[in-house]
N, CA, C, O and the ligand as a Tripos MOL2 file, in Angstrom:
@<TRIPOS>MOLECULE
protein
  237   235    60     0     0
PROTEIN
NO_CHARGES

@<TRIPOS>ATOM
      1 N           0.8560   -1.1860    0.0030 N.3       1 MET1
      2 CA          0.0500   -0.0010   -0.0030 C.3       1 MET1
      3 C           0.8690    1.2800   -0.0680 C.2       1 MET1
      4 O           1.9490    1.3520    0.5190 O.2       1 MET1
      5 N           0.3850    2.2640   -0.7520 N.am      2 GLN2
      6 CA          1.0990    3.4510   -0.8190 C.3       2 GLN2
      7 C           0.5210    4.4540    0.1340 C.2       2 GLN2
      8 O          -0.6990    4.5550    0.2620 O.2       2 GLN2
      9 N           1.3430    5.1800    0.7900 N.am      3 ALA3
     10 CA          0.9170    6.2040    1.7660 C.3       3 ALA3
     11 C           0.2810    7.3390    1.0270 C.2       3 ALA3
     12 O           0.8220    7.7400   -0.0040 O.2       3 ALA3
     13 N          -0.9010    7.9320    1.4950 N.am      4 ILE4
     14 CA         -1.5610    8.8550    0.9190 C.3       4 ILE4
     15 C          -0.6880   10.0890    0.8620 C.2       4 ILE4
     16 O           0.0140   10.4070    1.8220 O.2       4 ILE4
     17 N          -0.7270   10.7740   -0.2420 N.am      5 GLU5
     18 CA          0.1900   12.0170   -0.5480 C.3       5 GLU5
     19 C          -0.7980   13.1670   -0.1190 C.2       5 GLU5
     20 O          -1.9390   13.2590   -0.5730 O.2       5 GLU5
     21 N          -0.2570   14.0260    0.7880 N.am      6 THR6
     22 CA         -0.9710   15.2550    1.0290 C.3       6 THR6
     23 C          -0.2440   16.3510    0.5320 C.2       6 THR6
     24 O           0.9500   16.4190    0.8200 O.2       6 THR6
     25 N          -0.7960   17.2770   -0.2120 N.am      7 ILE7
     26 CA         -0.2620   18.2860   -0.9540 C.3       7 ILE7
     27 C          -0.7940   19.6210   -0.4780 C.2       7 ILE7
     28 O          -1.9870   19.8930   -0.6170 O.2       7 ILE7
     29 N           0.0120   20.4070    0.0450 N.am      8 GLU8
     30 CA         -0.4660   21.8310    0.2890 C.3       8 GLU8
     31 C          -0.4570   22.8680   -0.7950 C.2       8 GLU8
     32 O           0.5690   23.1830   -1.3980 O.2       8 GLU8
     33 N          -1.6100   23.3730   -1.0130 N.am      9 VAL9
     34 CA         -1.8000   24.3500   -2.1670 C.3       9 VAL9
     35 C          -2.3180   25.6870   -1.5770 C.2       9 VAL9
     36 O          -2.7700   25.7770   -0.4360 O.2       9 VAL9
     37 N          -2.2170   26.6980   -2.4330 N.am     10 GLU10
     38 CA         -2.5460   28.0040   -1.9740 C.3      10 GLU10
     39 C          -3.9930   28.4620   -2.4180 C.2      10 GLU10
     40 O          -4.5460   29.4810   -2.0030 O.2      10 GLU10
     41 N          -4.4920   27.6180   -3.2650 N.am     11 LYS11
     42 CA         -5.8590   27.9070   -3.9140 C.3      11 LYS11
     43 C          -6.7480   26.7520   -3.6150 C.2      11 LYS11
     44 O          -6.3240   25.5980   -3.5630 O.2      11 LYS11
     45 N          -8.1070   27.1170   -3.4010 N.am     12 SER12
     46 CA         -9.0420   26.1110   -3.2060 C.3      12 SER12
     47 C          -9.4700   25.3930   -4.4550 C.2      12 SER12
     48 O         -10.1030   24.3420   -4.3490 O.2      12 SER12
     49 N          -9.1680   25.8890   -5.6210 N.am     13 LYS13
     50 CA         -9.3550   25.3020   -6.8530 C.3      13 LYS13
     51 C          -7.9960   24.7900   -7.5270 C.2      13 LYS13
     52 O          -7.1000   25.5800   -7.8230 O.2      13 LYS13
     53 N          -7.9130   23.5000   -7.7330 N.am     14 ILE14
     54 CA         -6.6860   22.9980   -8.1540 C.3      14 ILE14
     55 C          -6.8720   22.0270   -9.2700 C.2      14 ILE14
     56 O          -7.9530   21.4450   -9.3620 O.2      14 ILE14
     57 N          -5.8860   21.7940  -10.1510 N.am     15 ALA15
     58 CA         -5.8510   20.6950  -11.0270 C.3      15 ALA15
     59 C          -4.9390   19.6380  -10.7040 C.2      15 ALA15
     60 O          -3.8330   19.8520  -10.2070 O.2      15 ALA15
     61 N          -5.3970   18.4680  -10.9860 N.am     16 CYS16
     62 CA         -4.5510   17.2390  -10.4860 C.3      16 CYS16
     63 C          -4.4060   16.3730  -11.8140 C.2      16 CYS16
     64 O          -5.3960   16.1360  -12.5070 O.2      16 CYS16
     65 N          -3.1640   15.9210  -12.1360 N.am     17 ASP17
     66 CA         -2.9360   15.0000  -13.2800 C.3      17 ASP17
     67 C          -2.1920   13.8110  -12.6790 C.2      17 ASP17
     68 O          -1.6810   12.9880  -13.4380 O.2      17 ASP17
     69 N          -2.1040   13.6800  -11.3690 N.am     18 GLY18
     70 CA         -1.6290   12.4550  -10.7990 C.3      18 GLY18
     71 C          -0.1020   12.5820  -10.7070 C.2      18 GLY18
     72 O           0.5280   11.7450  -10.0620 O.2      18 GLY18
     73 N           0.5240   13.6130  -11.3360 N.am     19 GLY19
     74 CA          2.0140   13.6100  -11.3130 C.3      19 GLY19
     75 C           2.5900   12.6280  -12.3300 C.2      19 GLY19
     76 O           1.9340   12.1910  -13.2760 O.2      19 GLY19
     77 N           3.8270   12.3190  -12.0820 N.am     20 LYS20
     78 CA          4.4840   11.3480  -12.9340 C.3      20 LYS20
     79 C           4.3180    9.9440  -12.5840 C.2      20 LYS20
     80 O           4.0000    9.6310  -11.4370 O.2      20 LYS20
     81 N           4.5250    9.0220  -13.5550 N.am     21 GLY21
     82 CA          4.5900    7.5830  -13.1220 C.3      21 GLY21
     83 C           3.2000    6.8620  -13.1140 C.2      21 GLY21
     84 O           2.2750    7.3290  -13.7790 O.2      21 GLY21
     85 N           3.0700    5.9000  -12.4770 N.am     22 ALA22
     86 CA          1.9390    4.9570  -12.5130 C.3      22 ALA22
     87 C           0.6460    5.6830  -12.2310 C.2      22 ALA22
     88 O          -0.4020    5.3390  -12.7770 O.2      22 ALA22
     89 N           0.7210    6.7110  -11.3590 N.am     23 LEU23
     90 CA         -0.4430    7.2550  -10.8460 C.3      23 LEU23
     91 C          -0.9980    8.4640  -11.6630 C.2      23 LEU23
     92 O          -1.9000    9.1850  -11.2360 O.2      23 LEU23
     93 N          -0.3900    8.6280  -12.8620 N.am     24 GLY24
     94 CA         -0.7440    9.6360  -13.7520 C.3      24 GLY24
     95 C          -2.2550    9.4290  -14.2860 C.2      24 GLY24
     96 O          -2.6990    8.3030  -14.5090 O.2      24 GLY24
     97 N          -2.9050   10.4460  -14.4460 N.am     25 HIS25
     98 CA         -4.2790   10.3660  -14.9990 C.3      25 HIS25
     99 C          -4.5700   11.6470  -15.7290 C.2      25 HIS25
    100 O          -3.8540   12.6370  -15.5780 O.2      25 HIS25
    101 N          -5.6740   11.6310  -16.5600 N.am     26 PRO26
    102 CA         -6.1030   12.8470  -17.3130 C.3      26 PRO26
    103 C          -6.3750   13.9780  -16.1890 C.2      26 PRO26
    104 O          -6.8900   13.7200  -15.1010 O.2      26 PRO26
    105 N          -5.9780   15.2080  -16.5800 N.am     27 ARG27
    106 CA         -6.0990   16.2540  -15.7110 C.3      27 ARG27
    107 C          -7.5350   16.4300  -15.2860 C.2      27 ARG27
    108 O          -8.4480   16.3620  -16.1080 O.2      27 ARG27
    109 N          -7.7290   16.6470  -14.0520 N.am     28 VAL28
    110 CA         -9.1050   16.9760  -13.4500 C.3      28 VAL28
    111 C          -8.9690   18.2070  -12.6010 C.2      28 VAL28
    112 O          -7.9520   18.4750  -11.9610 O.2      28 VAL28
    113 N         -10.0950   18.9620  -12.6370 N.am     29 PHE29
    114 CA        -10.1070   20.1270  -11.7270 C.3      29 PHE29
    115 C         -11.0020   19.8340  -10.4520 C.2      29 PHE29
    116 O         -12.1200   19.3200  -10.5030 O.2      29 PHE29
    117 N         -10.3510   20.2330   -9.3110 N.am     30 LEU30
    118 CA        -11.0330   19.8880   -8.0760 C.3      30 LEU30
    119 C         -11.2590   21.2770   -7.3110 C.2      30 LEU30
    120 O         -10.4590   22.2070   -7.4140 O.2      30 LEU30
    121 N         -12.3120   21.3300   -6.6080 N.am     31 ASN31
    122 CA        -12.6380   22.5080   -5.8980 C.3      31 ASN31
    123 C         -13.0670   22.0890   -4.3400 C.2      31 ASN31
    124 O         -14.0520   21.4130   -4.0440 O.2      31 ASN31
    125 N         -12.1830   22.6010   -3.5040 N.am     32 MET32
    126 CA        -12.3380   22.2380   -2.1140 C.3      32 MET32
    127 C         -13.6200   22.8280   -1.4390 C.2      32 MET32
    128 O         -14.0730   22.4060   -0.3750 O.2      32 MET32
    129 N         -14.0970   23.7360   -2.0910 N.am     33 GLY33
    130 CA        -15.2940   24.4110   -1.4310 C.3      33 GLY33
    131 C         -14.9750   24.9480   -0.0900 C.2      33 GLY33
    132 O         -13.9330   25.5820    0.0750 O.2      33 GLY33
    133 N         -15.7700   24.7430    0.8360 N.am     34 ASP34
    134 CA        -15.6280   25.2580    2.1600 C.3      34 ASP34
    135 C         -14.8360   24.3570    3.0630 C.2      34 ASP34
    136 O         -14.4790   24.7850    4.1610 O.2      34 ASP34
    137 N         -14.5290   23.1080    2.6690 N.am     35 LYS35
    138 CA        -13.9160   22.1970    3.5940 C.3      35 LYS35
    139 C         -12.3540   22.4590    3.7810 C.2      35 LYS35
    140 O         -11.6790   22.0830    4.7390 O.2      35 LYS35
    141 N         -11.9350   23.1510    2.7160 N.am     36 GLY36
    142 CA        -10.3700   23.4080    2.7810 C.3      36 GLY36
    143 C          -9.5790   22.1190    2.3950 C.2      36 GLY36
    144 O          -8.3510   22.0920    2.4810 O.2      36 GLY36
    145 N         -10.2840   21.0940    1.9850 N.am     37 GLN37
    146 CA         -9.4100   20.0080    1.4690 C.3      37 GLN37
    147 C         -10.2150   19.2570    0.4330 C.2      37 GLN37
    148 O         -11.4310   19.4340    0.3690 O.2      37 GLN37
    149 N          -9.6050   18.4480   -0.3580 N.am     38 VAL38
    150 CA        -10.1710   17.6760   -1.3630 C.3      38 VAL38
    151 C          -9.3130   16.5200   -1.8220 C.2      38 VAL38
    152 O          -8.1000   16.6510   -1.9820 O.2      38 VAL38
    153 N          -9.9690   15.3620   -2.0370 N.am     39 GLU39
    154 CA         -9.3710   14.2020   -2.3560 C.3      39 GLU39
    155 C          -9.5150   14.0000   -3.8550 C.2      39 GLU39
    156 O         -10.6050   14.1860   -4.3960 O.2      39 GLU39
    157 N          -8.4380   13.6220   -4.5370 N.am     40 CYS40
    158 CA         -8.5190   13.3740   -6.0230 C.3      40 CYS40
    159 C          -9.1350   11.9100   -6.1520 C.2      40 CYS40
    160 O          -8.6540   10.9190   -5.6010 O.2      40 CYS40
    161 N         -10.2580   11.9170   -6.9510 N.am     41 PRO41
    162 CA        -10.7820   10.5120   -7.0180 C.3      41 PRO41
    163 C         -10.1180    9.6110   -7.9170 C.2      41 PRO41
    164 O         -10.4680    8.4340   -8.0120 O.2      41 PRO41
    165 N          -9.1070   10.1440   -8.6310 N.am     42 TYR42
    166 CA         -8.3290    9.3400   -9.5060 C.3      42 TYR42
    167 C          -7.1080    8.7160   -8.8180 C.2      42 TYR42
    168 O          -6.8490    7.5150   -8.8780 O.2      42 TYR42
    169 N          -6.3790    9.6270   -8.1590 N.am     43 CYS43
    170 CA         -5.0410    8.9990   -7.5590 C.3      43 CYS43
    171 C          -5.0390    8.9550   -6.0580 C.2      43 CYS43
    172 O          -4.1530    8.3490   -5.4560 O.2      43 CYS43
    173 N          -6.0430    9.6030   -5.4200 N.am     44 GLY44
    174 CA         -6.1820    9.5190   -3.9690 C.3      44 GLY44
    175 C          -5.4180   10.6190   -3.2920 C.2      44 GLY44
    176 O          -5.4850   10.7560   -2.0700 O.2      44 GLY44
    177 N          -4.7130   11.3850   -4.0280 N.am     45 ARG45
    178 CA         -3.9870   12.5330   -3.2920 C.3      45 ARG45
    179 C          -4.9450   13.4640   -2.6640 C.2      45 ARG45
    180 O          -6.0210   13.7840   -3.1690 O.2      45 ARG45
    181 N          -4.4690   13.8960   -1.4800 N.am     46 VAL46
    182 CA         -5.3460   14.8240   -0.7320 C.3      46 VAL46
    183 C          -4.6690   16.2280   -0.7690 C.2      46 VAL46
    184 O          -3.5220   16.4350   -0.3730 O.2      46 VAL46
    185 N          -5.5010   17.1620   -1.2840 N.am     47 TYR47
    186 CA         -4.9960   18.5270   -1.3600 C.3      47 TYR47
    187 C          -5.6830   19.3610   -0.3200 C.2      47 TYR47
    188 O          -6.9070   19.4310   -0.2160 O.2      47 TYR47
    189 N          -4.7850   20.0160    0.4780 N.am     48 VAL48
    190 CA         -5.2610   20.7640    1.5430 C.3      48 VAL48
    191 C          -4.7360   22.3210    1.4440 C.2      48 VAL48
    192 O          -3.6110   22.6040    1.0320 O.2      48 VAL48
    193 N          -5.5380   23.1230    1.8040 N.am     49 LEU49
    194 CA         -5.3050   24.5480    1.7100 C.3      49 LEU49
    195 C          -4.2390   24.9380    2.7970 C.2      49 LEU49
    196 O          -4.3420   24.6090    3.9780 O.2      49 LEU49
    197 N          -3.2620   25.6320    2.3020 N.am     50 LYS50
    198 CA         -2.1880   26.0700    3.2470 C.3      50 LYS50
    199 C          -2.7380   27.0100    4.2770 C.2      50 LYS50
    200 O          -3.5920   27.8400    3.9630 O.2      50 LYS50
    201 N          -2.2250   26.8930    5.6280 N.am     51 PRO51
    202 CA         -2.6720   27.7630    6.5340 C.3      51 PRO51
    203 C          -2.3740   29.2180    6.1650 C.2      51 PRO51
    204 O          -1.2390   29.5360    5.8100 O.2      51 PRO51
    205 N          -3.3120   30.0560    6.2360 N.am     52 GLY52
    206 CA         -3.2600   31.3980    5.9390 C.3      52 GLY52
    207 C          -3.7050   31.6850    4.4900 C.2      52 GLY52
    208 O          -3.9520   32.8430    4.1520 O.2      52 GLY52
    209 N          -3.8050   30.7360    3.6950 N.am     53 ALA53
    210 CA         -4.3000   30.8630    2.3250 C.3      53 ALA53
    211 C          -5.7270   31.2850    2.3350 C.2      53 ALA53
    212 O          -6.4440   30.8710    3.2460 O.2      53 ALA53
    213 N          -6.2070   32.0560    1.4260 N.am     54 LYS54
    214 CA         -7.4990   32.3910    1.3760 C.3      54 LYS54
    215 C          -8.2960   31.4630    0.4580 C.2      54 LYS54
    216 O          -7.9940   31.3800   -0.7330 O.2      54 LYS54
    217 N          -9.3470   30.7340    1.0060 N.am     55 PRO55
    218 CA        -10.1090   29.9060    0.0720 C.3      55 PRO55
    219 C         -10.9230   30.7730   -0.7390 C.2      55 PRO55
    220 O         -11.2750   31.9040   -0.4050 O.2      55 PRO55
    221 N         -11.2290   30.1470   -1.9060 N.am     56 GLY56
    222 CA        -12.0490   30.7970   -2.9900 C.3      56 GLY56
    223 C         -11.2640   32.0910   -3.4630 C.2      56 GLY56
    224 O         -10.2760   31.9540   -4.1850 O.2      56 GLY56
    225 N         -11.6370   33.1850   -3.1140 N.am     57 GLY57
    226 CA        -10.8350   34.3530   -3.6060 C.3      57 GLY57
    227 C         -11.4550   34.9620   -4.7730 C.2      57 GLY57
    228 O         -11.0220   36.0380   -5.1860 O.2      57 GLY57
    229 N         -12.4090   34.3860   -5.3300 N.am     58 ASP58
    230 CA        -12.9990   35.1080   -6.5780 C.3      58 ASP58
    231 C         -14.2690   35.7890   -6.1140 C.2      58 ASP58
    232 O         -15.3770   35.2790   -6.2830 O.2      58 ASP58
    233 N         -14.0740   36.9550   -5.5240 N.am     59 HIS59
    234 CA        -15.2570   37.7240   -5.1660 C.3      59 HIS59
    235 C         -15.6540   38.4700   -6.4530 C.2      59 HIS59
    236 O         -16.6360   39.2130   -6.4580 O.2      59 HIS59
    237 ZN         -5.1370   13.0800   -9.0310 Zn       60 ZN60
@<TRIPOS>BOND
     1     1     2 1
     2     2     3 1
     3     3     4 2
     4     3     5 am
     5     5     6 1
     6     6     7 1
     7     7     8 2
     8     7     9 am
     9     9    10 1
    10    10    11 1
    11    11    12 2
    12    11    13 am
    13    13    14 1
    14    14    15 1
    15    15    16 2
    16    15    17 am
    17    17    18 1
    18    18    19 1
    19    19    20 2
    20    19    21 am
    21    21    22 1
    22    22    23 1
    23    23    24 2
    24    23    25 am
    25    25    26 1
    26    26    27 1
    27    27    28 2
    28    27    29 am
    29    29    30 1
    30    30    31 1
    31    31    32 2
    32    31    33 am
    33    33    34 1
    34    34    35 1
    35    35    36 2
    36    35    37 am
    37    37    38 1
    38    38    39 1
    39    39    40 2
    40    39    41 am
    41    41    42 1
    42    42    43 1
    43    43    44 2
    44    43    45 am
    45    45    46 1
    46    46    47 1
    47    47    48 2
    48    47    49 am
    49    49    50 1
    50    50    51 1
    51    51    52 2
    52    51    53 am
    53    53    54 1
    54    54    55 1
    55    55    56 2
    56    55    57 am
    57    57    58 1
    58    58    59 1
    59    59    60 2
    60    59    61 am
    61    61    62 1
    62    62    63 1
    63    63    64 2
    64    63    65 am
    65    65    66 1
    66    66    67 1
    67    67    68 2
    68    67    69 am
    69    69    70 1
    70    70    71 1
    71    71    72 2
    72    71    73 am
    73    73    74 1
    74    74    75 1
    75    75    76 2
    76    75    77 am
    77    77    78 1
    78    78    79 1
    79    79    80 2
    80    79    81 am
    81    81    82 1
    82    82    83 1
    83    83    84 2
    84    83    85 am
    85    85    86 1
    86    86    87 1
    87    87    88 2
    88    87    89 am
    89    89    90 1
    90    90    91 1
    91    91    92 2
    92    91    93 am
    93    93    94 1
    94    94    95 1
    95    95    96 2
    96    95    97 am
    97    97    98 1
    98    98    99 1
    99    99   100 2
   100    99   101 am
   101   101   102 1
   102   102   103 1
   103   103   104 2
   104   103   105 am
   105   105   106 1
   106   106   107 1
   107   107   108 2
   108   107   109 am
   109   109   110 1
   110   110   111 1
   111   111   112 2
   112   111   113 am
   113   113   114 1
   114   114   115 1
   115   115   116 2
   116   115   117 am
   117   117   118 1
   118   118   119 1
   119   119   120 2
   120   119   121 am
   121   121   122 1
   122   122   123 1
   123   123   124 2
   124   123   125 am
   125   125   126 1
   126   126   127 1
   127   127   128 2
   128   127   129 am
   129   129   130 1
   130   130   131 1
   131   131   132 2
   132   131   133 am
   133   133   134 1
   134   134   135 1
   135   135   136 2
   136   135   137 am
   137   137   138 1
   138   138   139 1
   139   139   140 2
   140   139   141 am
   141   141   142 1
   142   142   143 1
   143   143   144 2
   144   143   145 am
   145   145   146 1
   146   146   147 1
   147   147   148 2
   148   147   149 am
   149   149   150 1
   150   150   151 1
   151   151   152 2
   152   151   153 am
   153   153   154 1
   154   154   155 1
   155   155   156 2
   156   155   157 am
   157   157   158 1
   158   158   159 1
   159   159   160 2
   160   159   161 am
   161   161   162 1
   162   162   163 1
   163   163   164 2
   164   163   165 am
   165   165   166 1
   166   166   167 1
   167   167   168 2
   168   167   169 am
   169   169   170 1
   170   170   171 1
   171   171   172 2
   172   171   173 am
   173   173   174 1
   174   174   175 1
   175   175   176 2
   176   175   177 am
   177   177   178 1
   178   178   179 1
   179   179   180 2
   180   179   181 am
   181   181   182 1
   182   182   183 1
   183   183   184 2
   184   183   185 am
   185   185   186 1
   186   186   187 1
   187   187   188 2
   188   187   189 am
   189   189   190 1
   190   190   191 1
   191   191   192 2
   192   191   193 am
   193   193   194 1
   194   194   195 1
   195   195   196 2
   196   195   197 am
   197   197   198 1
   198   198   199 1
   199   199   200 2
   200   199   201 am
   201   201   202 1
   202   202   203 1
   203   203   204 2
   204   203   205 am
   205   205   206 1
   206   206   207 1
   207   207   208 2
   208   207   209 am
   209   209   210 1
   210   210   211 1
   211   211   212 2
   212   211   213 am
   213   213   214 1
   214   214   215 1
   215   215   216 2
   216   215   217 am
   217   217   218 1
   218   218   219 1
   219   219   220 2
   220   219   221 am
   221   221   222 1
   222   222   223 1
   223   223   224 2
   224   223   225 am
   225   225   226 1
   226   226   227 1
   227   227   228 2
   228   227   229 am
   229   229   230 1
   230   230   231 1
   231   231   232 2
   232   231   233 am
   233   233   234 1
   234   234   235 1
   235   235   236 2
@<TRIPOS>SUBSTRUCTURE
     1 MET1         2 RESIDUE 1 A MET
     2 GLN2         6 RESIDUE 1 A GLN
     3 ALA3        10 RESIDUE 1 A ALA
     4 ILE4        14 RESIDUE 1 A ILE
     5 GLU5        18 RESIDUE 1 A GLU
     6 THR6        22 RESIDUE 1 A THR
     7 ILE7        26 RESIDUE 1 A ILE
     8 GLU8        30 RESIDUE 1 A GLU
     9 VAL9        34 RESIDUE 1 A VAL
    10 GLU10       38 RESIDUE 1 A GLU
    11 LYS11       42 RESIDUE 1 A LYS
    12 SER12       46 RESIDUE 1 A SER
    13 LYS13       50 RESIDUE 1 A LYS
    14 ILE14       54 RESIDUE 1 A ILE
    15 ALA15       58 RESIDUE 1 A ALA
    16 CYS16       62 RESIDUE 1 A CYS
    17 ASP17       66 RESIDUE 1 A ASP
    18 GLY18       70 RESIDUE 1 A GLY
    19 GLY19       74 RESIDUE 1 A GLY
    20 LYS20       78 RESIDUE 1 A LYS
    21 GLY21       82 RESIDUE 1 A GLY
    22 ALA22       86 RESIDUE 1 A ALA
    23 LEU23       90 RESIDUE 1 A LEU
    24 GLY24       94 RESIDUE 1 A GLY
    25 HIS25       98 RESIDUE 1 A HIS
    26 PRO26      102 RESIDUE 1 A PRO
    27 ARG27      106 RESIDUE 1 A ARG
    28 VAL28      110 RESIDUE 1 A VAL
    29 PHE29      114 RESIDUE 1 A PHE
    30 LEU30      118 RESIDUE 1 A LEU
    31 ASN31      122 RESIDUE 1 A ASN
    32 MET32      126 RESIDUE 1 A MET
    33 GLY33      130 RESIDUE 1 A GLY
    34 ASP34      134 RESIDUE 1 A ASP
    35 LYS35      138 RESIDUE 1 A LYS
    36 GLY36      142 RESIDUE 1 A GLY
    37 GLN37      146 RESIDUE 1 A GLN
    38 VAL38      150 RESIDUE 1 A VAL
    39 GLU39      154 RESIDUE 1 A GLU
    40 CYS40      158 RESIDUE 1 A CYS
    41 PRO41      162 RESIDUE 1 A PRO
    42 TYR42      166 RESIDUE 1 A TYR
    43 CYS43      170 RESIDUE 1 A CYS
    44 GLY44      174 RESIDUE 1 A GLY
    45 ARG45      178 RESIDUE 1 A ARG
    46 VAL46      182 RESIDUE 1 A VAL
    47 TYR47      186 RESIDUE 1 A TYR
    48 VAL48      190 RESIDUE 1 A VAL
    49 LEU49      194 RESIDUE 1 A LEU
    50 LYS50      198 RESIDUE 1 A LYS
    51 PRO51      202 RESIDUE 1 A PRO
    52 GLY52      206 RESIDUE 1 A GLY
    53 ALA53      210 RESIDUE 1 A ALA
    54 LYS54      214 RESIDUE 1 A LYS
    55 PRO55      218 RESIDUE 1 A PRO
    56 GLY56      222 RESIDUE 1 A GLY
    57 GLY57      226 RESIDUE 1 A GLY
    58 ASP58      230 RESIDUE 1 A ASP
    59 HIS59      234 RESIDUE 1 A HIS
    60 ZN60       237 GROUP 0 **** ****
Protein backbone atom coordinates (compact mmCIF):
# COMPACT_ATOMS: atom_id res chain seq x y z
CA MET A 1 0.00 0.00 0.00
CA GLN A 2 1.12 3.46 -0.78
CA ALA A 3 0.92 6.23 1.75
CA ILE A 4 -1.56 8.91 0.93
CA GLU A 5 0.13 11.94 -0.42
CA THR A 6 -0.96 15.23 1.04
CA ILE A 7 -0.22 18.33 -0.94
CA GLU A 8 -0.49 21.83 0.37
CA VAL A 9 -1.80 24.36 -2.10
CA GLU A 10 -2.59 28.03 -1.95
CA LYS A 11 -5.85 27.95 -3.85
CA SER A 12 -9.06 26.04 -3.22
CA LYS A 13 -9.37 25.24 -6.91
CA ILE A 14 -6.63 23.00 -8.18
CA ALA A 15 -5.89 20.76 -11.10
CA CYS A 16 -4.53 17.26 -10.58
CA ASP A 17 -3.04 15.02 -13.18
CA GLY A 18 -1.57 12.49 -10.81
CA GLY A 19 1.97 13.60 -11.38
CA LYS A 20 4.51 11.36 -13.02
CA GLY A 21 4.57 7.61 -13.14
CA ALA A 22 1.92 5.00 -12.61
CA LEU A 23 -0.49 7.30 -10.84
CA GLY A 24 -0.79 9.68 -13.74
CA HIS A 25 -4.30 10.35 -15.02
CA PRO A 26 -6.09 12.86 -17.23
CA ARG A 27 -6.10 16.29 -15.68
CA VAL A 28 -9.09 16.98 -13.52
CA PHE A 29 -10.10 20.13 -11.74
CA LEU A 30 -11.02 19.90 -8.09
CA ASN A 31 -12.66 22.44 -5.85
CA MET A 32 -12.29 22.25 -2.10
CA GLY A 33 -15.29 24.40 -1.44
CA ASP A 34 -15.63 25.26 2.23
CA LYS A 35 -13.92 22.17 3.55
CA GLY A 36 -10.42 23.35 2.83
CA GLN A 37 -9.40 20.00 1.44
CA VAL A 38 -10.27 17.68 -1.38
CA GLU A 39 -9.28 14.19 -2.37
CA CYS A 40 -8.56 13.39 -5.97
CA PRO A 41 -10.87 10.56 -7.04
CA TYR A 42 -8.31 9.29 -9.52
CA CYS A 43 -5.08 9.06 -7.59
CA GLY A 44 -6.21 9.56 -4.00
CA ARG A 45 -4.00 12.51 -3.33
CA VAL A 46 -5.34 14.86 -0.73
CA TYR A 47 -5.04 18.54 -1.39
CA VAL A 48 -5.23 20.82 1.59
CA LEU A 49 -5.31 24.56 1.77
CA LYS A 50 -2.16 26.07 3.21
CA PRO A 51 -2.61 27.78 6.55
CA GLY A 52 -3.20 31.43 5.91
CA ALA A 53 -4.29 30.94 2.32
CA LYS A 54 -7.58 32.44 1.33
CA PRO A 55 -10.13 29.90 0.16
CA GLY A 56 -12.05 30.87 -2.92
CA GLY A 57 -10.88 34.35 -3.54
CA ASP A 58 -13.01 35.09 -6.56
CA HIS A 59 -15.25 37.74 -5.20
ZN1 LIG B 1 -5.07 13.05 -9.03
